[in-house]
PDB file of N, CA, C and O in Angstrom:
ATOM      1  N   UNK A   1     -41.642   3.161  -6.619  1.00  0.00           N
ATOM      2  CA  UNK A   1     -41.311   1.793  -6.282  1.00  0.00           C
ATOM      3  C   UNK A   1     -40.204   1.257  -7.202  1.00  0.00           C
ATOM      4  O   UNK A   1     -39.337   0.508  -6.752  1.00  0.00           O
ATOM      5  N   UNK A   2     -40.230   1.626  -8.450  1.00  0.00           N
ATOM      6  CA  UNK A   2     -39.205   1.146  -9.383  1.00  0.00           C
ATOM      7  C   UNK A   2     -37.830   1.699  -9.035  1.00  0.00           C
ATOM      8  O   UNK A   2     -36.812   1.040  -9.247  1.00  0.00           O
ATOM      9  N   UNK A   3     -37.812   2.913  -8.499  1.00  0.00           N
ATOM     10  CA  UNK A   3     -36.537   3.509  -8.104  1.00  0.00           C
ATOM     11  C   UNK A   3     -35.916   2.695  -6.969  1.00  0.00           C
ATOM     12  O   UNK A   3     -34.705   2.478  -6.950  1.00  0.00           O
ATOM     13  N   UNK A   4     -36.738   2.248  -6.029  1.00  0.00           N
ATOM     14  CA  UNK A   4     -36.223   1.428  -4.925  1.00  0.00           C
ATOM     15  C   UNK A   4     -35.637   0.126  -5.441  1.00  0.00           C
ATOM     16  O   UNK A   4     -34.584  -0.315  -4.983  1.00  0.00           O
ATOM     17  N   UNK A   5     -36.313  -0.477  -6.384  1.00  0.00           N
ATOM     18  CA  UNK A   5     -35.814  -1.730  -6.968  1.00  0.00           C
ATOM     19  C   UNK A   5     -34.503  -1.476  -7.704  1.00  0.00           C
ATOM     20  O   UNK A   5     -33.563  -2.264  -7.601  1.00  0.00           O
ATOM     21  N   UNK A   6     -34.445  -0.382  -8.440  1.00  0.00           N
ATOM     22  CA  UNK A   6     -33.225  -0.042  -9.175  1.00  0.00           C
ATOM     23  C   UNK A   6     -32.070   0.212  -8.222  1.00  0.00           C
ATOM     24  O   UNK A   6     -30.942  -0.205  -8.484  1.00  0.00           O
ATOM     25  N   UNK A   7     -32.346   0.896  -7.116  1.00  0.00           N
ATOM     26  CA  UNK A   7     -31.303   1.159  -6.127  1.00  0.00           C
ATOM     27  C   UNK A   7     -30.808  -0.154  -5.510  1.00  0.00           C
ATOM     28  O   UNK A   7     -29.610  -0.340  -5.299  1.00  0.00           O
ATOM     29  N   UNK A   8     -31.735  -1.042  -5.232  1.00  0.00           N
ATOM     30  CA  UNK A   8     -31.364  -2.344  -4.671  1.00  0.00           C
ATOM     31  C   UNK A   8     -30.492  -3.132  -5.648  1.00  0.00           C
ATOM     32  O   UNK A   8     -29.519  -3.770  -5.246  1.00  0.00           O
ATOM     33  N   UNK A   9     -30.843  -3.084  -6.923  1.00  0.00           N
ATOM     34  CA  UNK A   9     -30.054  -3.783  -7.942  1.00  0.00           C
ATOM     35  C   UNK A   9     -28.656  -3.186  -8.073  1.00  0.00           C
ATOM     36  O   UNK A   9     -27.684  -3.922  -8.245  1.00  0.00           O
ATOM     37  N   UNK A  10     -28.544  -1.863  -7.994  1.00  0.00           N
ATOM     38  CA  UNK A  10     -27.230  -1.217  -8.055  1.00  0.00           C
ATOM     39  C   UNK A  10     -26.387  -1.614  -6.849  1.00  0.00           C
ATOM     40  O   UNK A  10     -25.184  -1.846  -6.973  1.00  0.00           O
ATOM     41  N   UNK A  11     -27.024  -1.690  -5.683  1.00  0.00           N
ATOM     42  CA  UNK A  11     -26.324  -2.100  -4.466  1.00  0.00           C
ATOM     43  C   UNK A  11     -25.825  -3.535  -4.595  1.00  0.00           C
ATOM     44  O   UNK A  11     -24.691  -3.840  -4.226  1.00  0.00           O
ATOM     45  N   UNK A  12     -26.666  -4.404  -5.114  1.00  0.00           N
ATOM     46  CA  UNK A  12     -26.288  -5.803  -5.293  1.00  0.00           C
ATOM     47  C   UNK A  12     -25.170  -5.941  -6.325  1.00  0.00           C
ATOM     48  O   UNK A  12     -24.254  -6.744  -6.149  1.00  0.00           O
ATOM     49  N   UNK A  13     -25.246  -5.168  -7.385  1.00  0.00           N
ATOM     50  CA  UNK A  13     -24.191  -5.202  -8.409  1.00  0.00           C
ATOM     51  C   UNK A  13     -22.858  -4.767  -7.828  1.00  0.00           C
ATOM     52  O   UNK A  13     -21.825  -5.376  -8.110  1.00  0.00           O
ATOM     53  N   UNK A  14     -22.875  -3.716  -7.015  1.00  0.00           N
ATOM     54  CA  UNK A  14     -21.646  -3.245  -6.379  1.00  0.00           C
ATOM     55  C   UNK A  14     -21.078  -4.332  -5.463  1.00  0.00           C
ATOM     56  O   UNK A  14     -19.865  -4.535  -5.410  1.00  0.00           O
ATOM     57  N   UNK A  15     -21.950  -5.019  -4.752  1.00  0.00           N
ATOM     58  CA  UNK A  15     -21.506  -6.103  -3.872  1.00  0.00           C
ATOM     59  C   UNK A  15     -20.781  -7.192  -4.662  1.00  0.00           C
ATOM     60  O   UNK A  15     -19.677  -7.602  -4.302  1.00  0.00           O
ATOM     61  N   UNK A  16     -21.411  -7.652  -5.736  1.00  0.00           N
ATOM     62  CA  UNK A  16     -20.819  -8.744  -6.517  1.00  0.00           C
ATOM     63  C   UNK A  16     -19.539  -8.302  -7.209  1.00  0.00           C
ATOM     64  O   UNK A  16     -18.600  -9.088  -7.337  1.00  0.00           O
ATOM     65  N   UNK A  17     -19.493  -7.058  -7.653  1.00  0.00           N
ATOM     66  CA  UNK A  17     -18.270  -6.559  -8.274  1.00  0.00           C
ATOM     67  C   UNK A  17     -17.128  -6.483  -7.266  1.00  0.00           C
ATOM     68  O   UNK A  17     -15.988  -6.817  -7.591  1.00  0.00           O
ATOM     69  N   UNK A  18     -17.431  -6.043  -6.038  1.00  0.00           N
ATOM     70  CA  UNK A  18     -16.405  -6.016  -4.992  1.00  0.00           C
ATOM     71  C   UNK A  18     -15.914  -7.427  -4.686  1.00  0.00           C
ATOM     72  O   UNK A  18     -14.721  -7.656  -4.487  1.00  0.00           O
ATOM     73  N   UNK A  19     -16.849  -8.360  -4.652  1.00  0.00           N
ATOM     74  CA  UNK A  19     -16.480  -9.750  -4.390  1.00  0.00           C
ATOM     75  C   UNK A  19     -15.560 -10.292  -5.480  1.00  0.00           C
ATOM     76  O   UNK A  19     -14.566 -10.956  -5.188  1.00  0.00           O
ATOM     77  N   UNK A  20     -15.891 -10.008  -6.719  1.00  0.00           N
ATOM     78  CA  UNK A  20     -15.053 -10.429  -7.847  1.00  0.00           C
ATOM     79  C   UNK A  20     -13.681  -9.776  -7.752  1.00  0.00           C
ATOM     80  O   UNK A  20     -12.658 -10.430  -7.953  1.00  0.00           O
ATOM     81  N   UNK A  21     -13.666  -8.481  -7.444  1.00  0.00           N
ATOM     82  CA  UNK A  21     -12.409  -7.738  -7.366  1.00  0.00           C
ATOM     83  C   UNK A  21     -11.494  -8.310  -6.282  1.00  0.00           C
ATOM     84  O   UNK A  21     -10.292  -8.472  -6.495  1.00  0.00           O
ATOM     85  N   UNK A  22     -12.071  -8.611  -5.122  1.00  0.00           N
ATOM     86  CA  UNK A  22     -11.269  -9.070  -3.989  1.00  0.00           C
ATOM     87  C   UNK A  22     -10.801 -10.516  -4.132  1.00  0.00           C
ATOM     88  O   UNK A  22      -9.781 -10.888  -3.551  1.00  0.00           O
ATOM     89  N   UNK A  23     -11.514 -11.329  -4.884  1.00  0.00           N
ATOM     90  CA  UNK A  23     -11.145 -12.736  -4.999  1.00  0.00           C
ATOM     91  C   UNK A  23     -10.419 -13.066  -6.296  1.00  0.00           C
ATOM     92  O   UNK A  23      -9.969 -14.198  -6.479  1.00  0.00           O
ATOM     93  N   UNK A  24     -10.301 -12.114  -7.181  1.00  0.00           N
ATOM     94  CA  UNK A  24      -9.709 -12.375  -8.479  1.00  0.00           C
ATOM     95  C   UNK A  24      -8.287 -11.830  -8.543  1.00  0.00           C
ATOM     96  O   UNK A  24      -7.987 -10.769  -7.997  1.00  0.00           O
ATOM     97  N   UNK A  25      -7.443 -12.556  -9.201  1.00  0.00           N
ATOM     98  CA  UNK A  25      -6.081 -12.102  -9.476  1.00  0.00           C
ATOM     99  C   UNK A  25      -5.969 -11.631 -10.916  1.00  0.00           C
ATOM    100  O   UNK A  25      -4.891 -11.653 -11.511  1.00  0.00           O
ATOM    101  N   UNK A  26      -7.077 -11.212 -11.456  1.00  0.00           N
ATOM    102  CA  UNK A  26      -7.163 -10.838 -12.855  1.00  0.00           C
ATOM    103  C   UNK A  26      -6.443  -9.525 -13.134  1.00  0.00           C
ATOM    104  O   UNK A  26      -6.246  -8.699 -12.242  1.00  0.00           O
ATOM    105  N   UNK A  27      -6.064  -9.360 -14.370  1.00  0.00           N
ATOM    106  CA  UNK A  27      -5.444  -8.110 -14.798  1.00  0.00           C
ATOM    107  C   UNK A  27      -6.485  -7.044 -15.107  1.00  0.00           C
ATOM    108  O   UNK A  27      -6.132  -5.916 -15.452  1.00  0.00           O
ATOM    109  N   UNK A  28      -7.771  -7.388 -14.989  1.00  0.00           N
ATOM    110  CA  UNK A  28      -8.849  -6.444 -15.270  1.00  0.00           C
ATOM    111  C   UNK A  28      -9.305  -5.711 -14.019  1.00  0.00           C
ATOM    112  O   UNK A  28     -10.435  -5.226 -13.964  1.00  0.00           O
ATOM    113  N   UNK A  29      -8.448  -5.625 -13.018  1.00  0.00           N
ATOM    114  CA  UNK A  29      -8.845  -5.010 -11.758  1.00  0.00           C
ATOM    115  C   UNK A  29      -9.193  -3.530 -11.940  1.00  0.00           C
ATOM    116  O   UNK A  29     -10.065  -3.005 -11.248  1.00  0.00           O
ATOM    117  N   UNK A  30      -8.514  -2.867 -12.863  1.00  0.00           N
ATOM    118  CA  UNK A  30      -8.815  -1.454 -13.116  1.00  0.00           C
ATOM    119  C   UNK A  30     -10.237  -1.304 -13.666  1.00  0.00           C
ATOM    120  O   UNK A  30     -10.969  -0.399 -13.267  1.00  0.00           O
ATOM    121  N   UNK A  31     -10.617  -2.187 -14.571  1.00  0.00           N
ATOM    122  CA  UNK A  31     -11.972  -2.160 -15.125  1.00  0.00           C
ATOM    123  C   UNK A  31     -13.006  -2.431 -14.036  1.00  0.00           C
ATOM    124  O   UNK A  31     -14.052  -1.785 -13.986  1.00  0.00           O
ATOM    125  N   UNK A  32     -12.704  -3.385 -13.172  1.00  0.00           N
ATOM    126  CA  UNK A  32     -13.630  -3.732 -12.096  1.00  0.00           C
ATOM    127  C   UNK A  32     -13.800  -2.563 -11.141  1.00  0.00           C
ATOM    128  O   UNK A  32     -14.917  -2.285 -10.704  1.00  0.00           O
ATOM    129  N   UNK A  33     -12.729  -1.879 -10.811  1.00  0.00           N
ATOM    130  CA  UNK A  33     -12.822  -0.721  -9.925  1.00  0.00           C
ATOM    131  C   UNK A  33     -13.701   0.367 -10.540  1.00  0.00           C
ATOM    132  O   UNK A  33     -14.474   1.014  -9.833  1.00  0.00           O
ATOM    133  N   UNK A  34     -13.587   0.567 -11.832  1.00  0.00           N
ATOM    134  CA  UNK A  34     -14.417   1.550 -12.517  1.00  0.00           C
ATOM    135  C   UNK A  34     -15.892   1.182 -12.456  1.00  0.00           C
ATOM    136  O   UNK A  34     -16.750   2.045 -12.274  1.00  0.00           O
ATOM    137  N   UNK A  35     -16.179  -0.108 -12.609  1.00  0.00           N
ATOM    138  CA  UNK A  35     -17.569  -0.564 -12.539  1.00  0.00           C
ATOM    139  C   UNK A  35     -18.128  -0.429 -11.124  1.00  0.00           C
ATOM    140  O   UNK A  35     -19.297  -0.085 -10.947  1.00  0.00           O
ATOM    141  N   UNK A  36     -17.301  -0.698 -10.125  1.00  0.00           N
ATOM    142  CA  UNK A  36     -17.730  -0.532  -8.735  1.00  0.00           C
ATOM    143  C   UNK A  36     -18.056   0.928  -8.475  1.00  0.00           C
ATOM    144  O   UNK A  36     -19.061   1.240  -7.837  1.00  0.00           O
ATOM    145  N   UNK A  37     -17.216   1.817  -8.964  1.00  0.00           N
ATOM    146  CA  UNK A  37     -17.454   3.254  -8.776  1.00  0.00           C
ATOM    147  C   UNK A  37     -18.756   3.679  -9.458  1.00  0.00           C
ATOM    148  O   UNK A  37     -19.526   4.458  -8.896  1.00  0.00           O
ATOM    149  N   UNK A  38     -19.000   3.177 -10.651  1.00  0.00           N
ATOM    150  CA  UNK A  38     -20.243   3.516 -11.355  1.00  0.00           C
ATOM    151  C   UNK A  38     -21.468   3.007 -10.612  1.00  0.00           C
ATOM    152  O   UNK A  38     -22.479   3.705 -10.534  1.00  0.00           O
ATOM    153  N   UNK A  39     -21.387   1.796 -10.065  1.00  0.00           N
ATOM    154  CA  UNK A  39     -22.511   1.252  -9.301  1.00  0.00           C
ATOM    155  C   UNK A  39     -22.775   2.094  -8.063  1.00  0.00           C
ATOM    156  O   UNK A  39     -23.929   2.339  -7.709  1.00  0.00           O
ATOM    157  N   UNK A  40     -21.710   2.539  -7.403  1.00  0.00           N
ATOM    158  CA  UNK A  40     -21.881   3.394  -6.230  1.00  0.00           C
ATOM    159  C   UNK A  40     -22.481   4.749  -6.596  1.00  0.00           C
ATOM    160  O   UNK A  40     -23.305   5.286  -5.856  1.00  0.00           O
ATOM    161  N   UNK A  41     -22.076   5.290  -7.716  1.00  0.00           N
ATOM    162  CA  UNK A  41     -22.647   6.557  -8.173  1.00  0.00           C
ATOM    163  C   UNK A  41     -24.130   6.404  -8.507  1.00  0.00           C
ATOM    164  O   UNK A  41     -24.932   7.288  -8.208  1.00  0.00           O
ATOM    165  N   UNK A  42     -24.486   5.290  -9.121  1.00  0.00           N
ATOM    166  CA  UNK A  42     -25.898   5.024  -9.410  1.00  0.00           C
ATOM    167  C   UNK A  42     -26.714   4.926  -8.126  1.00  0.00           C
ATOM    168  O   UNK A  42     -27.829   5.444  -8.052  1.00  0.00           O
ATOM    169  N   UNK A  43     -26.155   4.259  -7.112  1.00  0.00           N
ATOM    170  CA  UNK A  43     -26.843   4.163  -5.826  1.00  0.00           C
ATOM    171  C   UNK A  43     -27.099   5.549  -5.252  1.00  0.00           C
ATOM    172  O   UNK A  43     -28.189   5.819  -4.746  1.00  0.00           O
ATOM    173  N   UNK A  44     -26.106   6.427  -5.327  1.00  0.00           N
ATOM    174  CA  UNK A  44     -26.250   7.781  -4.799  1.00  0.00           C
ATOM    175  C   UNK A  44     -27.302   8.573  -5.574  1.00  0.00           C
ATOM    176  O   UNK A  44     -28.107   9.291  -4.981  1.00  0.00           O
ATOM    177  N   UNK A  45     -27.292   8.441  -6.884  1.00  0.00           N
ATOM    178  CA  UNK A  45     -28.270   9.143  -7.721  1.00  0.00           C
ATOM    179  C   UNK A  45     -29.680   8.669  -7.407  1.00  0.00           C
ATOM    180  O   UNK A  45     -30.591   9.478  -7.225  1.00  0.00           O
ATOM    181  N   UNK A  46     -29.856   7.348  -7.344  1.00  0.00           N
ATOM    182  CA  UNK A  46     -31.179   6.796  -7.079  1.00  0.00           C
ATOM    183  C   UNK A  46     -31.653   7.132  -5.668  1.00  0.00           C
ATOM    184  O   UNK A  46     -32.843   7.362  -5.455  1.00  0.00           O
ATOM    185  N   UNK A  47     -30.745   7.162  -4.714  1.00  0.00           N
ATOM    186  CA  UNK A  47     -31.111   7.552  -3.350  1.00  0.00           C
ATOM    187  C   UNK A  47     -31.555   9.009  -3.313  1.00  0.00           C
ATOM    188  O   UNK A  47     -32.508   9.356  -2.615  1.00  0.00           O
ATOM    189  N   UNK A  48     -30.876   9.844  -4.052  1.00  0.00           N
ATOM    190  CA  UNK A  48     -31.241  11.258  -4.113  1.00  0.00           C
ATOM    191  C   UNK A  48     -32.636  11.428  -4.721  1.00  0.00           C
ATOM    192  O   UNK A  48     -33.432  12.232  -4.234  1.00  0.00           O
ATOM    193  N   UNK A  49     -32.926  10.690  -5.758  1.00  0.00           N
ATOM    194  CA  UNK A  49     -34.243  10.760  -6.378  1.00  0.00           C
ATOM    195  C   UNK A  49     -35.316  10.328  -5.388  1.00  0.00           C
ATOM    196  O   UNK A  49     -36.375  10.951  -5.306  1.00  0.00           O
ATOM    197  N   UNK A  50     -35.047   9.265  -4.638  1.00  0.00           N
ATOM    198  CA  UNK A  50     -36.006   8.791  -3.646  1.00  0.00           C
ATOM    199  C   UNK A  50     -36.262   9.837  -2.557  1.00  0.00           C
ATOM    200  O   UNK A  50     -37.404  10.053  -2.150  1.00  0.00           O
ATOM    201  N   UNK A  51     -35.196  10.477  -2.094  1.00  0.00           N
ATOM    202  CA  UNK A  51     -35.351  11.496  -1.051  1.00  0.00           C
ATOM    203  C   UNK A  51     -36.159  12.692  -1.551  1.00  0.00           C
ATOM    204  O   UNK A  51     -36.981  13.238  -0.816  1.00  0.00           O
ATOM    205  N   UNK A  52     -35.931  13.092  -2.779  1.00  0.00           N
ATOM    206  CA  UNK A  52     -36.626  14.258  -3.328  1.00  0.00           C
ATOM    207  C   UNK A  52     -38.087  13.952  -3.678  1.00  0.00           C
ATOM    208  O   UNK A  52     -38.914  14.861  -3.761  1.00  0.00           O
ATOM    209  N   UNK A  53     -38.391  12.697  -3.878  1.00  0.00           N
ATOM    210  CA  UNK A  53     -39.763  12.344  -4.264  1.00  0.00           C
ATOM    211  C   UNK A  53     -40.683  12.161  -3.061  1.00  0.00           C
ATOM    212  O   UNK A  53     -41.890  11.984  -3.224  1.00  0.00           O
ATOM    213  N   UNK A  54     -40.126  12.201  -1.870  1.00  0.00           N
ATOM    214  CA  UNK A  54     -40.950  12.021  -0.662  1.00  0.00           C
ATOM    215  C   UNK A  54     -41.723  13.266  -0.322  1.00  0.00           C
ATOM    216  O   UNK A  54     -42.462  13.284   0.663  1.00  0.00           O
TER     217      UNK A  54
END
């Protein structure tokens, strides 16, 4: 159950980071893209754990 919650949180984090990236004219766009990629990788890892635990 905790893995599902963690996956949901990673998904939500990726959403908010994408929103920040798309609406911001900041010079930190490279950093934001890296964080989005990390959130997506976490989602994939957590999804894999969920599939293997079934």
